[in-house]
N, C-alpha and C positions, 0 to 999 in steps of 0.2 A: 369490692366486686359484688354484684347482686346475686341472689340465689338463682334467679332464672338463667344466668349465664354459666352457672357451675353445674347444673343438673342436666343430664341428657334428656331430650324431649321424649315424651311418651308417644311413640309412633303407633299407627293402626296395627302394624305387625306385632308390636310388643303387647298391645291390648288383646289381640287374637291369641297370642301365645299364652298369655295369662288366663284367658277364658278356657282354652283347651286344657291347660295345665290343671286348673281347678276342677274341671270336669273329670279328668283322669284321676285326680287325687280322690274324688268322691268314689270313683269306680274301685280304686285300690282299697279304700276303707271298707267298701262293701265286700270285696274279696277277702279281706282280713276277717271280717265278721263271719263270712261263709265258712272259713277254715275253722273258726272257733265253734260254730254251730255243728260243723261236721264232727269235730272232736267230741262234743256232747252227745251227738247221735251215736257215735261209736261207743262211748263210755256207758251209755244207757242201754246198749244192745238193741237199738231201735232201727238199725239200717235195713233189716229184712222185712219190715212190717208192711211195706207197700210192694206188691208183687206185679204191678202193671206199669208199663212204660207208656205214659200218655202225656206227651209234651204240652198239649193244649188243654184237653178236657181234664187232665190231672191237676190243673191249677185249683180246681174246686174240691173241697173235702166231701166226704159223704154227707148228704143233706137229709137223709131219712134213716129210720131204724133198719129198714130192709137193706139199704145200701151198706150200712155198717156191718150187718150180719153177713152180707155177701163178701166184703173184703176180709172180714175175720175168718170166714170159711176158707178162703184162699190161703191165708196164713197158716191155718191149722193143717195144711197138707205138707208143709216143708219140714225137714229134719230138725230145725231149730225148735219148732213147737213140739214135735213128737218126742224129742230126746231131752229137751231142757225146760220147756214151758208148758208141758201137758197139764191141763186143768186150768189154764189161764182164763180169767173171766173177760167179758167184753170190755168192762171198765178198765181192766189192766192192759188190755190190748190197745185201747184208745190212748193210754199214757205213752206208749212207745210209738204209736202211729203219728202222733202230733209232732214229735221231734223230726221224724223223717219227712213229714209233709212240709214243715217249716223249712227244712234244709233244701228241699226241691223248689219250694216257692221262692226262697231267697235267690236261688240260682236263676230262676226265670226273671226275677226282678233285676238282677245284674244285667241280664241280656237286654232288657228294655232300657235301663238307664244308660247302657253303652250305645245301643243301636239308634235311639231317637236323636240324641245330640250329634252323633256321628253323621247321620243323614242330613241334619240341619246344617252343620258346618260344611259338609260336602256340597250340598245344593247351593249354598251361598258363596262357594269358592274360597272358603277360609282355610282349607287344608292345603298346605304347601306340598310341593313335589317330594321333598325329603321326608316329610312326616307321614304322608299317605301310606307308604308300604308298612310302616309300623302299626298304624291303626287298623289296616286291613289284616295284618298278621294277628293282632289281638282278637279281632272278631272271629277269625277262623279257629284260633286256639280255644276261645270260649266255647264254640260249638263242639269241638273235639272233646273238651272236658266234660260236657254234658253226656256225650255218648260213652266216654270212658267210665263215667260214674255208673251208668246203667250196666255196662259190661262187668264192673266190679260187683254190683249188687247181684247180678244174675249168677255169679259163681257160688252163691250161698243157697240156691234153690234146690239143688239136686242131691248131692251126697254129703255135703258139709253142713255143719251147724253154724258156720260163720263164713264171711267172705274170704276169698283168697288173699293172703298177706301180700303176695306179689302184685295183685291188681290194686290193693289198697295203697301200697307204696307208689305205684304208678299214678294213681288218682291224686294222691297227696303231692307227689313231685311235680305234676303238671300244674296243680293249683299254685304251688309256691313259685314256679317259674313264671306263670302269668302275673302273679302279684308283683314279683320283682321287676318284671318287664314294664308293667304299667306304672309302677312307682318310679322307676328310673327315668322314663320319658317325662313324667310329671315333674320330677326334680329338675331336669334339664330345662324345661320350659319356665318353671316358676322361680328358679334360683340360679340365674346366670352368675358364675363366679367372676367377680371383678378383679381379683388378685390371684391369677393362676400360679401354681407352684413352679419354681425354677430350681434347677440343680439336679445332680445325680442322686442325692439322698432321697428327696421326695419322690423321684421317679421310681426308685426301687421300693420305697415304702408303699406306693400305690400298687405296684405289682404284687407285693405281699398281702395287701388288703384284699385284692381280687382273689388270691389264694385262700385267704381267711373266709371270704364269702362262699367259696366252693366247699371248704371244710365244714362250714355251718350248714350248707345244704346237704352234705353227706351225713352229717350228724342228725339232721331232721329226717332223712330217709331211714336211717337206722332206728330212729324213734318210731317210724311207721311200722317197721317189722316188730318192734316191741309191742305196739298196740295191736297189730294183726294177730300175734301169737299169745296175747294176754300175758306177756312175759313180765310185766310189772307187778303181777300178783304173787310172785315167788321171790325168794332171796331178798326179803324186805329189810335189809340192813345195809349200812354203808360205813366204811369203804369195803368191808369184807363181805363175801358171799358164802353163807353157811360156814363161817369161821375161817375162810380161806380167801386169798387174794384172787386166785383163779379157781373156779369151781371144778370139781372132779369130772363132771360130765360135759366139760367144754367141747371135747372132740368125740362125743358119743356116736355121731352118725358117720357113715361112709357112703360115698366119698367125702373127704374132709370139707370140701367147699359147701356141702349142704348145711353144715353147722352155722354158717354165716346167715342163713335165711330160714332155717327150719328148726333149729335147736334153741329152745327158750333160754337155756343157760348161756350159750354163746352169744345170742342176740342181745341179751341184757348186758353182759360183760362188755361187748363191743361198743354198745351205746355209752356205757360209763366211760370207757377209755376215750372215745371220740369227744364226749362232752368236756372232760378234763383237758384234753388236748386243745380244744377250741379256746378254753379259758387261758391256758398257758401261752398259746400263740397271740391272743389278744393282749396279754400282759407284756410280752416281749415287744410287740409293735407299739404299745403305748409308751413304754420306757424309751424306745428308740425315737419315737416322735417328739418326746420332750427335748431331745438334743438337736433337733433339726431346725428349730426356730420357725415352725409353721405359722401361717396366718391364724388369728384367733378362732375363726370359724372352723377351720380344719382341725385345730387342736381340740376344740370342744367336741367335735364329732368323734375323734379318736377316744377321748376320755369317756364319752357317753357309751360307746360300743364296749369298752372294757368293763365299765360298771355294770352294764346290762348282761354281759357274759357271766359275770360273777353271780348276779341275781338269778339268771336262768339256771345256772348250776344249782343254786340253793333251792329253787322251785322244783327241780328234778329230784333232788335228794329228799325233799319233804314229801313229794308225791309218792316216792318209792317207800319211804318209811311208814307212811300213813296208808299204804295199800291202795293208792290211786283213788281217792274220792273224786267224784265227778267234777266238782267245782275246781279242785286243784289240778286235775288233769287238763281241764279246759284252759286254766290260767297258764299252765306250762306250755300248751300249744301256742297261746297268744304271745308268751314270752319269747318263743323261738322266732316268731315273725317280727316282733319288735327288734330283737337282736339283728336279724338279717337286714331290717330297714336301716338301722343305725350304721351297720357296716357299709351299706350302699351309700348312705349319706357321707360317710368318711371318704369313700372312693370318689364320690362326686366332688367333695370339697378339696381333695388333693389333686384335682384336675391339672394337667400339665398345660403350659402355654403352647400356642399353635406350632411354633418353630420346634420346640422340644418334642412335641407329640409326633411330628413328622420324622424327626431323627430317630 
């Protein structure tokens, strides 16, 4: 039998799906980089260096000494400068300004890279009826993320020396949600699974993988509270915290619920527990998957997710013990997104056949 009769023809629809999938994959990669740049901006305390919201004119940095002095004068009015950075020189200000400017410029670039191909595909009638709502939702979410970013930054201009940890987690959470959404649609377009899973075991495994993805997202959100409260700069030992498994001041605030969001000891402890829990769940699912006889691609995805969960835990412990150096904190952020990506890949690869999905 000739090869031409055994391979499915490459239809125009398949070529379009691949083109759109590659475009979305580029967008996902840019969002990934944006999250890492955002982590560096946070770790270098650069996020409050630009006090103006100028979506278009702000794409250009200060181009004269007078303009540099103007934006520096604005920064010298906020509590972060007055209480923490008093006496900062213009050269030192420029060092933090550039990270925030790069962060904002990269966000604008993502908007352009998404909008231009989207309009091109739309005008040429290449976007199907089922895909159009997803792409439209991505565009709206991207715009909301820009506004949410400014809302977060504005929280640090009045009475605080830092941004609100609640707004920081909201900004991070929406970024992660958009990234996962874009990546998932790209996977579905670029990697149609030819051997979908069958049977009750894989169906339950897939449901548990979805739960693992949710757990990973909650763990990332808890990490946002750690970053927002600078909770990684204390209790720099593992597994004990000041010689104890649970720190004495875990429940220092009243009402009790405030400790989960505003108590640095509780926030760090909760993040530790969630991180270890994520690894344990990934381990259980990996062991279970070995007994189900999954297709090779699905098994590789499960194994990769478990290995990355272990690596991410190691990165987190190293960042804590070394008191969060910038490069390691950024790597830890990247690791969280890689882990989420691999879990999504495992969910995709354990896709159910159409009949079983309906049931």
